[in-house]
C-alpha positions in Angstrom: 13.0 39.0 -59.3 14.5 40.1 -55.9 11.1 38.9 -54.3 11.3 35.5 -55.8 15.1 35.3 -54.9 14.4 36.1 -51.0 11.3 33.7 -50.8 12.6 30.4 -49.0 9.1 28.5 -49.2 9.1 26.4 -52.3 5.3 26.8 -53.0 5.7 30.5 -52.5 8.5 30.7 -54.6 6.7 29.0 -57.5 3.4 31.2 -56.8 5.6 34.2 -57.2 7.0 33.2 -60.5 3.5 32.2 -61.8 2.4 35.9 -60.7 5.2 37.4 -62.7 4.0 35.8 -65.7 0.8 37.8 -65.6 3.0 40.9 -66.8 5.7 39.0 -68.7 3.5 36.5 -70.7 0.3 38.2 -70.5 -1.1 35.3 -68.6 -4.6 35.0 -66.8 -3.9 31.9 -65.2 -1.3 29.1 -64.9 0.1 26.0 -63.2 3.5 24.6 -62.0 3.1 20.7 -62.6 5.9 18.5 -60.9 6.9 14.7 -60.9 5.7 13.1 -57.5 8.0 10.1 -56.4 5.6 8.8 -54.0 2.4 8.9 -56.1 4.2 8.0 -59.3 2.4 11.0 -61.3 2.3 14.4 -62.1 0.6 16.6 -59.5 -0.2 20.4 -59.4 2.5 22.1 -57.2 1.4 25.9 -57.4 -1.2 27.7 -59.3 -2.2 31.0 -60.7 -5.5 32.7 -60.9 -8.8 30.6 -60.3 -7.9 27.2 -59.1 -9.8 24.4 -61.0 -8.1 21.7 -59.0 -6.3 22.1 -55.4 -2.8 22.0 -55.0 -1.2 18.4 -54.8 -3.9 16.7 -57.3 -3.0 15.0 -60.1 -2.6 16.8 -63.4 -5.6 16.8 -66.0 -5.3 14.2 -68.7 -5.1 14.2 -71.6 -3.8 17.6 -71.6 -1.0 19.8 -73.0 0.8 19.2 -69.8 0.4 15.5 -69.9 1.4 15.2 -73.7 4.5 17.5 -73.0 5.8 15.5 -70.2 5.5 11.9 -71.8 7.3 13.0 -75.0 11.0 13.3 -74.3 11.7 15.0 -77.6 9.6 18.0 -76.8 10.4 21.1 -74.8 7.4 23.3 -75.4 3.9 23.2 -76.8 2.2 26.1 -77.9 -1.6 26.0 -78.8 -2.8 29.2 -80.7 -6.6 28.4 -80.7 -7.9 25.7 -78.2 -11.3 25.9 -79.5 -10.2 24.1 -82.8 -7.8 21.7 -81.4 -9.4 19.1 -79.3 -6.1 17.1 -78.7 -4.8 20.0 -76.8 -7.8 21.2 -74.6 -7.1 23.6 -71.9 -7.8 23.0 -68.3 -10.2 26.1 -68.2 -13.0 26.5 -70.7 -12.6 30.3 -71.1 -9.2 29.9 -72.2 -8.2 31.0 -75.7 -4.7 30.0 -76.1 -2.1 28.1 -73.9 1.6 27.4 -73.8 3.4 25.2 -71.9 7.2 24.7 -71.2 9.2 21.8 -69.7 11.5 22.6 -66.7 14.7 20.9 -66.9 17.6 20.5 -64.5 21.2 19.4 -65.6 19.2 17.8 -68.6 16.7 16.0 -66.4 12.9 16.9 -66.7 11.5 18.0 -63.1 8.2 19.8 -64.2 6.1 21.8 -66.3 5.1 25.4 -66.3 2.0 26.2 -68.2 -0.1 29.6 -68.7 -3.4 30.4 -70.2 -5.0 33.4 -71.7 -8.7 34.5 -71.6 -8.0 37.8 -73.6 -5.2 37.1 -76.2 -5.8 35.1 -79.2 -2.2 33.6 -79.3 1.1 33.5 -77.5 3.7 35.1 -79.8 7.5 34.3 -79.8 8.4 36.8 -77.2 5.8 35.2 -74.7 7.5 31.7 -75.5 10.9 33.2 -74.9 10.0 34.9 -71.4 8.2 31.7 -70.3 11.4 29.7 -70.9 13.5 32.4 -69.0 10.8 31.8 -66.1 10.9 28.1 -66.3 14.5 28.0 -66.1 14.7 30.3 -63.0 11.8 28.0 -61.5 13.6 24.8 -62.1 17.0 26.1 -60.1 14.6 27.6 -57.5 12.7 24.4 -57.1 16.0 22.1 -56.8 17.8 24.3 -54.4 14.6 25.0 -51.9 13.3 21.4 -52.4 16.8 20.0 -51.6 16.7 22.0 -48.3 13.2 21.2 -47.5 13.6 17.5 -48.0 16.6 17.3 -45.9 15.0 19.4 -43.1 11.8 17.0 -43.4 14.1 14.0 -43.2 15.8 15.3 -39.9 12.5 16.5 -38.4 11.1 13.0 -38.8 14.3 11.3 -37.4 14.0 13.7 -34.4 10.1 13.5 -33.8 9.4 9.9 -34.4 12.7 7.8 -34.4 11.7 5.5 -37.2 13.9 2.5 -38.0 17.3 2.6 -39.4 16.3 1.2 -42.8 13.2 3.7 -43.2 15.7 6.6 -42.6 18.0 5.3 -45.2 15.3 4.5 -47.8 13.9 8.3 -47.3 17.6 9.5 -48.1 17.8 7.6 -51.1 14.5 8.7 -52.5 15.0 12.2 -51.6 18.3 12.1 -53.5 16.6 10.6 -56.6 13.9 13.1 -56.4 16.1 16.3 -56.1 19.2 15.1 -58.4 17.6 12.4 -60.8 19.9 9.5 -59.8 17.6 6.6 -60.4 19.9 4.0 -58.7 21.8 4.2 -55.5 23.0 1.7 -52.6 24.0 2.3 -49.0 26.6 0.2 -47.6 27.7 -0.5 -44.1 31.5 -1.7 -43.4 31.5 -4.8 -41.1 33.6 -4.9 -37.9 36.9 -5.6 -39.9 36.6 -2.9 -42.1 37.2 -5.7 -44.8 33.9 -5.8 -46.3 30.7 -3.7 -47.4 27.2 -5.1 -46.7 24.0 -3.6 -48.5 21.9 -1.7 -46.1 19.5 -0.1 -48.3 18.9 0.6 -52.2 16.8 2.0 -54.7 16.4 1.3 -58.4 19.2 -1.1 -59.5 16.7 -3.0 -61.7 19.5 -4.5 -63.7 20.6 -6.6 -60.8 19.6 -10.1 -60.6 19.2 -11.3 -57.2 18.8 -10.2 -53.9 20.4 -7.0 -53.3 19.9 -7.0 -49.5 22.5 -10.0 -49.4 24.9 -8.1 -51.5 28.6 -7.9 -49.9 31.7 -7.0 -51.3 35.4 -7.5 -49.9 37.6 -4.6 -50.1 39.8 -4.6 -53.2 42.5 -2.2 -53.7 41.1 -1.4 -57.3 37.6 -0.7 -55.8 36.3 2.7 -56.1 34.4 2.1 -52.8 37.8 1.2 -51.0 39.4 4.4 -52.2 36.5 6.7 -50.8 36.5 4.6 -47.5 40.1 4.8 -47.0 40.8 8.2 -48.2 37.8 9.6 -46.4 36.6 11.6 -49.7 34.1 11.2 -52.5 35.2 10.3 -56.1 33.4 10.6 -59.4 33.9 7.9 -62.2 32.7 9.1 -65.5 33.6 5.8 -67.6 33.4 2.8 -65.3 34.0 0.2 -68.0 37.5 1.6 -68.7 38.4 2.9 -65.2 41.1 0.6 -63.5 39.9 1.8 -60.4 36.5 -0.1 -60.5 36.2 -3.3 -59.2 35.5 -5.9 -61.8 33.2 -7.5 -59.7 31.0 -4.5 -59.3 31.0 -4.1 -62.9 29.6 -7.6 -63.5 27.0 -7.7 -60.6 25.5 -4.3 -61.1 26.3 -3.6 -65.0 27.8 -0.4 -64.4 28.0 1.5 -67.7 27.3 5.2 -66.8 29.0 7.5 -64.6 28.8 7.0 -61.0 29.4 8.9 -57.5 30.7 7.2 -54.4 31.0 9.1 -51.2 32.2 7.9 -47.7 29.9 8.0 -45.0 31.8 9.9 -42.0 30.6 10.1 -38.5 32.5 11.4 -35.5 35.9 11.1 -37.6 35.1 7.6 -38.4 34.0 6.0 -41.8 31.0 3.6 -41.2 30.1 3.0 -44.7 29.9 4.2 -48.6 27.2 5.7 -50.5 27.0 5.0 -54.2 24.8 6.5 -56.8 24.2 6.6 -60.5 21.5 7.0 -63.2 21.1 3.9 -65.3 19.3 5.9 -68.0 22.3 8.4 -68.3 20.1 11.4 -67.8 22.2 12.8 -64.8 26.0 13.4 -65.3 27.8 13.5 -61.9 29.8 16.5 -61.0 31.8 18.0 -58.1 28.6 19.9 -57.3 26.9 16.7 -56.4 29.8 15.8 -54.0 29.5 18.8 -52.1 25.5 19.2 -52.0 25.0 15.7 -51.2 27.3 15.5 -48.2 24.6 16.5 -45.8 22.4 13.5 -47.0 25.6 11.3 -46.6 26.5 12.7 -42.9 23.0 12.1 -42.1 23.0 8.5 -43.5 26.4 8.0 -41.4 24.9 9.2 -38.3 21.8 7.0 -38.5 24.1 4.0 -39.1 26.5 4.8 -36.3 23.9 5.5 -33.9 22.1 2.1 -34.5 25.5 0.1 -34.7 26.2 1.6 -31.2 22.8 0.4 -29.7 23.3 -2.9 -31.2 26.9 -3.4 -29.8 25.5 -2.1 -26.1 22.8 -4.7 -26.6 25.6 -7.1 -27.7 27.7 -6.4 -24.5 24.9 -6.7 -22.1 23.9 -10.1 -23.6 27.6 -11.1 -23.3 27.6 -10.2 -19.6 24.2 -12.0 -19.0 25.3 -15.1 -20.8 28.5 -15.1 -18.8 27.1 -14.7 -15.5 24.2 -17.2 -16.0 26.5 -20.1 -17.4 28.9 -19.6 -14.5 26.3 -20.5 -12.2 26.5 -24.0 -13.4 28.9 -26.3 -12.4 32.0 -25.6 -14.9 35.6 -26.2 -14.5 38.0 -23.2 -14.4 39.1 -24.1 -17.9 35.5 -23.9 -19.0 34.7 -20.7 -17.2 37.9 -19.0 -18.4 37.0 -20.2 -22.0 33.4 -18.7 -21.6 34.6 -15.2 -20.4 37.2 -15.1 -23.5 34.3 -15.7 -26.1 32.3 -13.0 -24.1 35.2 -10.6 -25.0 35.0 -11.7 -28.6 31.3 -11.0 -28.7 31.7 -7.5 -27.1 33.7 -6.5 -30.2 37.5 -7.6 -29.9 39.3 -9.5 -32.4 41.3 -11.5 -30.0 41.6 -12.0 -26.3 43.9 -13.9 -23.8 44.3 -14.6 -20.2 47.6 -14.9 -18.1 48.1 -16.1 -14.6 50.8 -14.8 -12.5 53.1 -17.6 -11.1 54.0 -18.0 -7.5 57.1 -15.7 -7.5 55.0 -13.0 -9.2 57.8 -12.3 -11.7 56.1 -14.0 -14.6 52.9 -14.2 -16.5 51.9 -17.5 -18.0 49.2 -17.9 -20.7 46.4 -20.1 -19.8 44.0 -19.5 -22.7 43.3 -17.2 -25.8 40.8 -17.1 -28.7 41.4 -15.5 -32.0 44.9 -16.1 -31.9 46.6 -17.6 -34.9 48.4 -20.3 -33.0 46.4 -20.8 -29.9 48.0 -24.2 -28.9 51.3 -22.4 -28.7 49.8 -19.7 -26.4 49.1 -22.1 -23.6 52.1 -22.2 -21.2 53.6 -19.1 -23.0 55.6 -17.2 -20.3 56.2 -13.6 -20.2 59.1 -12.0 -18.0 57.2 -9.0 -16.2 60.2 -6.9 -15.9 61.0 -7.0 -19.5 57.5 -6.1 -20.8 55.3 -3.2 -20.8 52.8 -5.2 -19.0 55.3 -4.5 -16.1 53.3 -1.1 -15.5 50.2 -3.0 -15.0 51.6 -5.5 -12.7 53.7 -3.2 -10.5 50.8 -0.6 -9.8 48.1 -3.3 -9.9 45.3 -0.7 -9.4 46.6 2.5 -10.5 48.4 2.8 -14.1 49.0 5.9 -16.2 51.5 5.1 -18.9 52.5 7.7 -21.2 51.2 5.8 -24.3 47.6 6.0 -22.6 45.2 8.1 -24.6 42.9 8.6 -21.6 43.0 7.5 -17.7 41.2 4.2 -18.0 39.5 4.5 -14.5 43.1 3.6 -13.0 42.9 0.1 -13.7 43.8 -0.4 -17.3 46.5 0.2 -20.0 45.6 1.2 -23.7 48.4 1.7 -26.2 50.6 -0.3 -28.4 51.4 -3.9 -28.5 53.4 -4.5 -25.3 54.4 -8.0 -26.7 54.6 -9.1 -30.2 55.0 -13.0 -29.3 52.3 -12.8 -27.0 49.9 -10.7 -29.1 50.7 -11.6 -32.3 53.1 -11.0 -35.3 51.8 -7.4 -35.6 53.0 -5.4 -32.9 51.4 -2.2 -34.0 47.9 -2.3 -33.0 45.3 -1.1 -30.5 45.3 -3.1 -27.1 43.8 -3.0 -23.7 44.7 -5.0 -20.6 43.0 -5.2 -17.3 44.9 -6.5 -14.1 43.1 -9.4 -12.2 43.4 -8.3 -8.8 41.5 -9.3 -5.3 42.1 -7.9 -1.9 45.5 -6.5 -3.2 46.4 -10.1 -4.6 47.5 -10.1 -8.1 46.2 -13.0 -9.9 47.0 -12.5 -13.6 45.9 -10.3 -16.4 43.3 -10.4 -19.3 44.2 -8.6 -22.5 42.3 -8.0 -25.8 43.2 -6.2 -29.3 42.0 -5.4 -32.6 44.6 -6.6 -34.7 42.5 -7.6 -37.9 40.1 -4.8 -37.9 41.9 -1.9 -36.3 38.9 -0.8 -34.7 39.5 1.7 -31.9 39.2 0.7 -28.2 36.2 2.9 -26.7 35.1 3.7 -23.0 32.6 1.1 -23.6 35.0 -1.6 -24.2 36.8 -0.6 -20.9 33.9 -0.7 -18.8 33.1 -4.2 -20.3 36.6 -5.4 -19.6 36.4 -4.2 -16.0 33.5 -6.4 -15.3 35.1 -9.6 -17.3 38.3 -8.8 -15.5 36.5 -9.2 -12.1 34.9 -12.5 -13.1 38.1 -13.7 -14.6 39.7 -12.8 -11.1 37.3 -14.6 -9.2 37.4 -17.8 -11.2 41.1 -18.0 -10.9 41.1 -17.0 -7.2 38.5 -19.6 -6.4 40.2 -22.3 -8.2 43.4 -21.6 -6.3 41.4 -21.2 -2.9 39.9 -25.1 -3.6 43.7 -26.0 -3.6 44.2 -24.2 -0.2 41.4 -26.2 1.1 43.1 -29.4 0.6 46.4 -28.5 1.7 45.8 -26.1 4.9 44.3 -26.3 8.3 40.7 -25.8 8.5 40.8 -22.4 10.1 43.5 -21.2 7.9 41.4 -22.3 4.6 38.4 -20.7 5.9 40.0 -17.6 6.5 41.6 -17.3 3.2 38.5 -18.5 1.4 36.4 -15.7 3.3 38.9 -13.0 2.7 39.3 -13.7 -1.1 35.8 -14.7 -1.9 34.1 -11.7 -0.2 36.7 -9.3 -2.2 36.0 -11.3 -5.3 32.0 -10.4 -4.7 32.7 -6.7 -4.2 34.9 -6.4 -7.4 32.4 -7.8 -10.0 29.5 -5.8 -8.2 31.1 -2.5 -8.2 32.4 -2.8 -11.7 28.9 -3.9 -13.1 27.5 -0.9 -11.3 30.0 1.1 -12.8 29.0 -0.2 -16.4 25.5 0.1 -15.7 25.8 3.5 -14.6 27.9 4.7 -17.6 25.4 2.9 -20.0 22.5 5.1 -18.5 24.7 8.0 -19.0 25.5 7.2 -22.7 21.7 6.7 -23.2 20.9 10.0 -21.5 19.2 8.5 -18.6 16.4 7.1 -20.9 15.2 3.6 -21.1 16.4 1.8 -24.3 13.7 1.3 -26.9 15.3 -2.0 -27.4 13.2 -4.7 -25.7 15.9 -7.1 -25.8 18.5 -4.6 -24.1 15.6 -3.8 -21.5 15.5 -7.6 -20.8 19.2 -7.6 -20.5 19.5 -4.8 -18.2 17.0 -6.4 -15.8 18.9 -9.7 -15.8 22.1 -8.0 -14.9 20.8 -6.2 -12.1 19.3 -9.5 -10.7 22.8 -11.0 -11.0 23.9 -8.1 -8.8 21.3 -9.0 -6.3 22.4 -12.6 -6.6 26.0 -11.5 -5.7 24.5 -9.8 -2.4 23.1 -13.3 -1.5 26.4 -14.9 -2.2 28.1 -12.5 0.2 25.6 -13.5 2.9 26.6 -17.1 2.4 30.2 -16.0 2.9 29.5 -14.2 6.1 27.9 -17.5 7.4 31.0 -19.3 6.6 33.0 -16.9 8.3 31.5 -17.5 11.3 33.0 -20.7 11.5 35.3 -20.6 14.7 37.6 -22.9 17.2 35.5 -21.8 20.1 35.2 -24.6 22.7 32.2 -27.0 22.6 29.8 -27.4 25.3 27.0 -29.4 26.4 23.7 -28.1 24.9 19.8 -29.1 24.7 19.5 -29.6 21.0 15.9 -29.2 20.9 16.2 -25.6 22.2 18.7 -24.7 19.5 16.4 -26.0 17.0 13.5 -24.3 18.1 15.1 -20.9 18.7 17.1 -21.0 15.5 13.7 -21.3 13.6 11.6 -19.0 15.5 14.2 -16.3 15.2 14.4 -16.6 11.4 12.4 -15.0 8.6 10.6 -18.5 7.7 8.1 -18.2 10.0 6.6 -15.0 8.5 5.7 -16.7 5.4 5.8 -20.8 5.7 3.9 -23.0 8.1 6.5 -24.5 10.2 5.7 -27.9 12.4 7.9 -29.1 15.1 8.3 -32.9 16.3 10.9 -32.6 19.0 12.1 -35.8 21.1 11.1 -35.9 24.6 13.0 -35.9 26.9 15.4 -33.3 25.1 18.6 -34.8 23.8 21.9 -33.2 24.7 25.0 -32.8 22.6 28.5 -31.5 22.8 28.5 -28.8 20.2 29.7 -25.3 19.1 26.2 -23.4 19.3 26.8 -20.9 16.8 28.0 -23.6 14.1 24.9 -26.0 14.9 22.7 -22.6 14.5 24.3 -22.2 11.0 23.4 -25.7 10.0 19.7 -25.4 11.1 19.6 -22.0 9.2 21.3 -23.3 6.2 18.6 -26.4 6.0 15.6 -24.5 6.6 16.6 -21.5 4.7 17.1 -23.8 1.5 13.9 -25.2 2.0 12.3 -21.9 2.3 13.8 -20.8 -0.9 13.0 -23.7 -3.0 9.4 -23.2 -2.1 9.3 -19.8 -3.3 9.3 -18.5 0.3 6.0 -20.3 0.7 4.8 -23.9 2.0 5.2 -26.2 4.9 8.5 -27.0 6.6 8.5 -30.1 9.0 11.5 -30.1 11.6 12.1 -33.0 14.1 14.8 -34.5 16.3 14.8 -38.1 17.5 17.5 -40.6 19.1 19.0 -43.5 17.0 21.6 -45.9 16.9 24.6 -45.7 14.7 24.3 -49.6 14.2 20.9 -48.9 12.6 21.6 -46.6 10.2 23.8 -47.3 7.0 25.5 -43.6 7.4 26.5 -44.2 10.8 27.5 -47.7 11.0 31.5 -47.1 11.3 31.1 -44.3 13.9 32.7 -45.0 17.2 29.6 -43.4 18.9 26.6 -45.4 19.4 24.0 -43.1 20.2 23.2 -40.0 17.9 20.4 -37.4 17.7 18.8 -37.3 14.1 17.8 -33.8 13.0 15.3 -34.0 9.9 14.3 -31.1 7.8 11.6 -31.7 5.3 10.1 -29.4 3.1 7.0 -29.5 0.4 9.2 -28.0 -2.6 9.9 -29.5 -5.9 12.8 -31.7 -4.7 16.5 -31.9 -5.7 17.1 -32.2 -9.5 18.7 -35.7 -10.4 21.7 -33.8 -12.1 23.1 -32.8 -8.9 22.4 -35.3 -6.4 26.0 -36.9 -6.7 27.8 -33.7 -6.2 25.3 -31.8 -3.8 27.7 -31.2 -1.2 30.5 -29.9 -3.5 31.7 -26.1 -3.3 30.1 -24.4 -6.1 26.9 -26.5 -6.4 23.6 -25.0 -5.6 19.7 -25.7 -6.3 18.6 -22.1 -4.7 20.6 -19.9 -7.0 23.4 -19.1 -4.2 27.0 -19.5 -4.1 26.9 -23.3 -3.8 28.9 -22.8 -0.4 26.3 -23.5 2.3 25.8 -27.2 2.1 29.6 -27.4 1.9 30.0 -25.5 5.0 27.5 -27.4 7.0 29.1 -30.7 6.0 32.3 -29.3 7.3 30.5 -28.5 10.6 29.2 -32.0 10.8 32.6 -33.5 10.4 34.2 -31.3 13.0 31.5 -32.7 15.6 32.1 -36.1 14.6 28.7 -36.2 12.8 27.2 -36.4 9.3 24.7 -34.6 6.9 22.9 -36.2 4.2 20.1 -36.1 1.9 17.5 -38.7 3.4 15.0 -38.5 0.4 13.8 -36.6 -2.4 10.9 -36.2 -4.8 8.1 -34.3 -6.5 6.7 -33.7 -3.1 9.8 -32.4 -1.4 13.0 -33.2 0.0 14.3 -34.3 3.6 17.8 -33.6 4.9 19.3 -35.5 8.2 22.0 -34.0 10.3 23.2 -36.2 12.8 25.4 -35.5 16.0 26.7 -38.1 18.7 24.8 -37.8 22.0 26.8 -36.0 25.0 27.8 -38.7 27.5 
């Protein structure tokens, strides 16, 4: 028997057992037949002697084997003389007698061992006893080797083919049923609150009336699944109907009246779900061995669930960032932008989020808005004294914070630990939280914080990377809103300098943070492109947003060129022609000039007039997808002849027209075309605002002359030099 014991392959082991039957049972040929779950039939698993059918074929019917398997009351059949018994004919016509024994494992039939003899007239009791002994050994060997083989098969398929999550879970359930005989089973996943279990995959459950894929359970202190989940260990329940630990709802829905096994699904020290198994027929009695031997299957299911949920979460994070960036391109108020950012934080997996703004003294944080809070109305205006709060560490260092409560150094920009303020974060101060300072160019504007008070989920590195990007966007929104106020109250030169400094830093921060997030995401994915088409699309869109940030920086560079250098008398035709011909548009567009003769002269700052011409022709180039025709003209006109110039003190003006062949200006932005942040080309929305400022400084005017499906015309008017 040593040869049998050391054989690791299932087929080889069964063949070795059949070979032993030659000497022990005086057999000339034989078959080992087992039940195949996939085919739903008996198949030949191993053979001795001359093979009448190949391994894997369905067993003969009618036959001793079929009769023995179909009759639960029989454990053996012995036919002394097959020639006179037509009901029990042998597979081989040369056989004189046949004997078959049912293989059982823990009271459950798993196959049949059948042997025949060409020489012996009849098998005796000794032969029957020896065959029972071989059958018992074969049943144990078949189960042990079968379990390992099926587990290896599942893992190999997972590695080689990367099948969908549900397919792997179903394969696990089928394997467990085949090996252990459990006819029913459900794999549940815990939701993000860890308060609900949702059915992911199931097998059997024929007594359930309804769609099991929609089955969900709320955690109940009396539920066995709750105990397995929170205690992180498996449980056996031998009498569900009388066990107070079984949920009454589970009993009523699934009609439990047989012993059940419940196991937690653990992955990386975290419970992601629950595995429940039972046999409605009562043929299998759960025991401690089931808990230990089924652990590899439970861990495989847990890993499959956790990894698929991680991919889904990353896809959700990418989608959140993309949605925020897309919507922030539209003309939204500060309040709407900040609310959008907070909802994005919730989409990324946080239970609650809130934004604070630093007051003018820098000593207080004032609540602006929140999501997920029990009383959101009371949060707006809520004030925190910085020196009396753990947030002080974030505020004081602004860009470098390493508190003792921090479990990692979060890129030197955030704090993770216990709740810093029960009133600000909620009634329960013992919860995971994360906060990121809102800083631009060394200026502290506030703080964005988030926590998982309800779900108690850990805060991961992915969360931190996401909050880094979100914090940069929130800082930009607050800084820009403050800058608009500065533009109203300060002189032109001071406002431009402040706007340029803040916005340029605001652009660098989200760009760098987004690059960090994408780089970290690439590392987490092993440098491979995700198979999820939606994730690929989101990655492309986010990279496009980074390119857009670069375009905004270009606009800001133009804005910073506004100076107070003295004006001088210049030929406007010369400036127009040189500016257009030196630009990129002549490489891909047809440019037509119609310049006044003789050339008009104006008193102007050459660099600023150059910027106006560049902005108007550049916008035309962009809306035509960098292709088309641009017409640039100059002409003299009288203020009294044009409604836009009637109230001007100067009478004679130079009118510079830029006309394109693009799609025209959308009606939705016509009334606010020159307001900061409004753009028709995907830029920052500062270009038209800047040239309007330049026109005003030159006692001139700029406006949209006309627009339609055939293109748009902008006019820039400057007083003629005396």
